[in-house]
SENU-437012 format. One line per 8 residues: number of its first residue (from 0); for each residue x, y, z of N, C-alpha, C, O, CB. Coordinates in nm, 3 decimals. Glycine has a CB too. Layout:
residues N
NUM = X,Y,Z,X,Y,Z,X,Y,Z,X,Y,Z,X,Y,Z  ...
This chain:
residues 81
0 = -0.953,-3.117,0.568,-1.059,-3.028,0.529,-1.129,-3.086,0.406,-1.063,-3.132,0.313,-1.006,-2.886,0.501  -1.258,-3.083,0.406,-1.336,-3.137,0.294,-1.328,-3.043,0.174,-1.310,-2.922,0.189,-1.483,-3.158,0.335  -1.340,-3.100,0.056,-1.335,-3.020,-0.067,-1.451,-2.920,-0.068,-1.563,-2.953,-0.029,-1.341,-3.111,-0.193  -1.422,-2.798,-0.114,-1.527,-2.697,-0.124,-1.544,-2.613,0.000,-1.618,-2.515,-0.001,-1.655,-2.763,-0.156  -1.476,-2.649,0.107,-1.488,-2.570,0.230,-1.377,-2.465,0.234,-1.262,-2.493,0.200,-1.480,-2.661,0.357  -1.414,-2.348,0.274,-1.319,-2.238,0.283,-1.273,-2.227,0.428,-1.356,-2.222,0.519,-1.381,-2.104,0.233  -1.142,-2.224,0.451,-1.094,-2.212,0.589,-1.133,-2.076,0.649,-1.144,-1.977,0.577,-0.942,-2.230,0.595  -1.153,-2.072,0.780,-1.187,-1.945,0.845,-1.076,-1.842,0.821,-0.958,-1.875,0.824,-1.209,-1.967,0.997
8 = -1.116,-1.720,0.798,-1.018,-1.614,0.777,-0.967,-1.604,0.635,-0.885,-1.517,0.605,-0.905,-1.633,0.867  -1.012,-1.691,0.546,-0.968,-1.686,0.407,-1.030,-1.564,0.339,-1.141,-1.522,0.372,-1.007,-1.817,0.330  -0.957,-1.508,0.244,-1.006,-1.391,0.172,-1.107,-1.433,0.066,-1.093,-1.537,0.001,-0.890,-1.314,0.107  -1.211,-1.350,0.049,-1.301,-1.376,-0.063,-1.234,-1.321,-0.189,-1.127,-1.260,-0.180,-1.444,-1.311,-0.040  -1.293,-1.341,-0.304,-1.231,-1.302,-0.430,-1.204,-1.151,-0.436,-1.096,-1.109,-0.478,-1.320,-1.344,-0.547  -1.301,-1.072,-0.395,-1.284,-0.926,-0.398,-1.169,-0.883,-0.309,-1.088,-0.799,-0.349,-1.414,-0.856,-0.353  -1.160,-0.939,-0.189,-1.050,-0.906,-0.098,-0.916,-0.951,-0.154,-0.816,-0.880,-0.143,-1.073,-0.970,0.039  -0.914,-1.068,-0.213,-0.790,-1.119,-0.272,-0.741,-1.028,-0.384,-0.623,-0.994,-0.391,-0.812,-1.262,-0.325
16 = -0.833,-0.988,-0.472,-0.796,-0.900,-0.582,-0.750,-0.764,-0.532,-0.654,-0.707,-0.585,-0.913,-0.882,-0.677  -0.817,-0.711,-0.430,-0.777,-0.581,-0.372,-0.637,-0.593,-0.312,-0.555,-0.503,-0.328,-0.879,-0.534,-0.265  -0.611,-0.703,-0.244,-0.479,-0.724,-0.183,-0.371,-0.727,-0.292,-0.263,-0.670,-0.274,-0.476,-0.857,-0.102  -0.400,-0.792,-0.401,-0.304,-0.797,-0.512,-0.278,-0.658,-0.569,-0.165,-0.625,-0.603,-0.355,-0.891,-0.621  -0.384,-0.578,-0.580,-0.368,-0.442,-0.630,-0.281,-0.359,-0.536,-0.194,-0.284,-0.581,-0.505,-0.375,-0.646  -0.304,-0.372,-0.408,-0.228,-0.295,-0.309,-0.081,-0.338,-0.311,0.008,-0.253,-0.305,-0.288,-0.314,-0.168  -0.056,-0.467,-0.318,0.083,-0.514,-0.325,0.152,-0.466,-0.452,0.269,-0.428,-0.449,0.087,-0.667,-0.318  0.080,-0.467,-0.562,0.135,-0.418,-0.687,0.168,-0.269,-0.677,0.272,-0.224,-0.725,0.038,-0.444,-0.804
24 = 0.079,-0.194,-0.616,0.102,-0.051,-0.597,0.224,-0.027,-0.509,0.306,0.061,-0.538,-0.021,0.015,-0.535  0.237,-0.103,-0.401,0.351,-0.090,-0.311,0.482,-0.117,-0.386,0.580,-0.043,-0.370,0.337,-0.187,-0.190  0.483,-0.221,-0.466,0.604,-0.253,-0.545,0.638,-0.142,-0.644,0.754,-0.107,-0.661,0.584,-0.385,-0.621  0.535,-0.085,-0.708,0.558,0.024,-0.803,0.617,0.146,-0.732,0.707,0.212,-0.784,0.426,0.063,-0.874  0.567,0.175,-0.613,0.618,0.288,-0.536,0.763,0.264,-0.500,0.846,0.355,-0.515,0.534,0.311,-0.408  0.796,0.144,-0.454,0.935,0.114,-0.419,1.027,0.122,-0.541,1.140,0.169,-0.530,0.945,-0.024,-0.356  0.979,0.077,-0.657,1.060,0.087,-0.779,1.083,0.233,-0.817,1.193,0.270,-0.859,0.992,0.013,-0.896  0.980,0.316,-0.802,0.994,0.458,-0.834,1.092,0.525,-0.738,1.169,0.612,-0.779,0.857,0.529,-0.829
32 = 1.088,0.485,-0.613,1.179,0.543,-0.513,1.324,0.511,-0.547,1.413,0.592,-0.520,1.145,0.490,-0.372  1.349,0.395,-0.606,1.485,0.358,-0.646,1.546,0.457,-0.745,1.668,0.469,-0.754,1.487,0.219,-0.706  1.461,0.528,-0.818,1.508,0.624,-0.918,1.547,0.759,-0.858,1.607,0.842,-0.926,1.400,0.644,-1.023  1.515,0.781,-0.732,1.551,0.908,-0.666,1.702,0.910,-0.646,1.758,0.817,-0.590,1.476,0.925,-0.529  1.768,1.017,-0.692,1.915,1.018,-0.690,1.978,1.027,-0.551,2.082,0.964,-0.527,1.964,1.131,-0.771  1.920,1.101,-0.460,1.982,1.122,-0.329,1.949,1.008,-0.232,1.832,0.975,-0.211,1.937,1.255,-0.269  2.052,0.949,-0.175,2.036,0.836,-0.082,1.946,0.872,0.036,1.859,0.795,0.074,2.174,0.789,-0.030  1.968,0.990,0.093,1.890,1.031,0.209,1.742,1.044,0.172,1.656,1.005,0.251,1.944,1.165,0.265
40 = 1.712,1.098,0.055,1.573,1.110,0.010,1.511,0.973,-0.016,1.396,0.949,0.019,1.565,1.196,-0.116  1.588,0.883,-0.077,1.538,0.747,-0.101,1.502,0.679,0.031,1.396,0.617,0.043,1.644,0.663,-0.177  1.591,0.692,0.129,1.567,0.630,0.259,1.440,0.687,0.323,1.357,0.613,0.376,1.688,0.651,0.352  1.426,0.822,0.317,1.309,0.887,0.374,1.180,0.838,0.306,1.084,0.802,0.373,1.321,1.039,0.361  1.181,0.837,0.173,1.062,0.796,0.099,1.026,0.650,0.122,0.909,0.615,0.134,1.082,0.821,-0.049  1.127,0.565,0.129,1.103,0.423,0.153,1.042,0.402,0.292,0.946,0.326,0.308,1.234,0.343,0.140  1.097,0.471,0.393,1.042,0.461,0.528,0.900,0.516,0.533,0.812,0.460,0.598,1.132,0.537,0.628  0.880,0.628,0.463,0.747,0.690,0.461,0.645,0.594,0.399,0.538,0.573,0.455,0.750,0.823,0.383
48 = 0.679,0.536,0.284,0.586,0.444,0.216,0.556,0.324,0.306,0.440,0.285,0.321,0.646,0.396,0.081  0.659,0.268,0.365,0.641,0.151,0.452,0.548,0.185,0.568,0.456,0.108,0.597,0.776,0.101,0.505  0.571,0.299,0.633,0.488,0.337,0.748,0.343,0.365,0.708,0.251,0.330,0.780,0.547,0.459,0.817  0.323,0.429,0.592,0.187,0.459,0.547,0.110,0.330,0.516,-0.007,0.317,0.550,0.190,0.550,0.424  0.176,0.237,0.451,0.109,0.111,0.421,0.080,0.033,0.549,-0.026,-0.027,0.562,0.193,0.025,0.325  0.174,0.034,0.645,0.150,-0.033,0.773,0.034,0.034,0.847,-0.052,-0.034,0.904,0.278,-0.030,0.861  0.033,0.167,0.845,-0.070,0.242,0.916,-0.209,0.212,0.859,-0.308,0.214,0.932,-0.041,0.393,0.910  -0.215,0.185,0.732,-0.344,0.162,0.666,-0.375,0.015,0.640,-0.470,-0.016,0.569,-0.348,0.236,0.536
56 = -0.295,-0.075,0.697,-0.315,-0.217,0.667,-0.449,-0.271,0.715,-0.500,-0.367,0.658,-0.205,-0.297,0.729  -0.506,-0.211,0.817,-0.634,-0.259,0.869,-0.752,-0.176,0.822,-0.862,-0.190,0.874,-0.631,-0.261,1.020  -0.730,-0.089,0.723,-0.837,-0.004,0.673,-0.949,-0.091,0.617,-0.925,-0.188,0.545,-0.785,0.093,0.565  -1.071,-0.055,0.652,-1.185,-0.132,0.604,-1.246,-0.071,0.479,-1.313,-0.140,0.403,-1.291,-0.143,0.714  -1.224,0.057,0.458,-1.272,0.120,0.336,-1.187,0.068,0.221,-1.072,0.031,0.240,-1.266,0.276,0.344  -1.244,0.066,0.104,-1.170,0.015,-0.011,-1.160,0.123,-0.119,-1.227,0.114,-0.221,-1.237,-0.111,-0.068  -1.076,0.224,-0.095,-1.058,0.325,-0.200,-0.981,0.266,-0.317,-0.912,0.165,-0.303,-0.985,0.450,-0.145  -0.994,0.329,-0.430,-0.915,0.286,-0.545,-0.768,0.311,-0.513,-0.737,0.411,-0.447,-0.958,0.360,-0.676
64 = -0.678,0.225,-0.556,-0.536,0.243,-0.525,-0.481,0.381,-0.564,-0.401,0.438,-0.490,-0.456,0.137,-0.593  -0.523,0.434,-0.678,-0.473,0.566,-0.719,-0.520,0.674,-0.623,-0.444,0.767,-0.592,-0.520,0.598,-0.862  -0.643,0.664,-0.576,-0.695,0.760,-0.478,-0.617,0.748,-0.348,-0.586,0.848,-0.284,-0.845,0.737,-0.453  -0.585,0.626,-0.310,-0.508,0.601,-0.188,-0.373,0.671,-0.194,-0.333,0.738,-0.099,-0.489,0.449,-0.167  -0.302,0.656,-0.305,-0.170,0.718,-0.321,-0.183,0.869,-0.322,-0.102,0.939,-0.260,-0.102,0.669,-0.450  -0.283,0.921,-0.391,-0.302,1.066,-0.397,-0.325,1.121,-0.256,-0.270,1.225,-0.221,-0.421,1.102,-0.488  -0.406,1.053,-0.177,-0.432,1.099,-0.040,-0.305,1.091,0.045,-0.279,1.181,0.125,-0.544,1.017,0.024  -0.228,0.986,0.030,-0.103,0.974,0.104,-0.009,1.089,0.070,0.055,1.146,0.159,-0.034,0.840,0.073
72 = -0.002,1.124,-0.056,0.084,1.234,-0.098,0.037,1.366,-0.040,0.118,1.445,0.007,0.088,1.244,-0.251  -0.093,1.389,-0.043,-0.148,1.514,0.015,-0.117,1.521,0.164,-0.078,1.627,0.213,-0.301,1.522,-0.007  -0.133,1.412,0.236,-0.104,1.410,0.379,0.042,1.439,0.404,0.076,1.516,0.494,-0.143,1.276,0.441  0.128,1.379,0.327,0.271,1.398,0.345,0.311,1.543,0.318,0.392,1.600,0.391,0.349,1.304,0.253  0.254,1.601,0.214,0.285,1.741,0.183,0.239,1.833,0.297,0.310,1.926,0.335,0.219,1.784,0.050  0.120,1.807,0.351,0.070,1.890,0.462,0.164,1.880,0.582,0.188,1.980,0.650,-0.073,1.847,0.502  0.216,1.762,0.609,0.304,1.743,0.724,0.438,1.813,0.708,0.500,1.852,0.807,0.327,1.595,0.747  0.483,1.831,0.584,0.617,1.884,0.561,0.619,2.028,0.511,0.725,2.080,0.476,0.688,1.799,0.464
80 = 0.503,2.091,0.506,0.500,2.232,0.462,0.488,2.320,0.583,0.484,2.443,0.570,0.383,2.259,0.364
């Protein structure tokens, strides 16, 4: 590949930065889940977080990460009430 050429499918800077933010958010969520005392609750929350991130991996909208987490929490509460 010649210098200066971007391979097909490469992320642009904005996409790369957004991906880094999302990965950082995912790691923070997993770290917070580790603090939950009950094993069964930790397992549930970890599975829930993993499935929500997988479900939204192809999302084309770019909400702020904090808004994304807030919406995930609201959805989860609606499902379990």
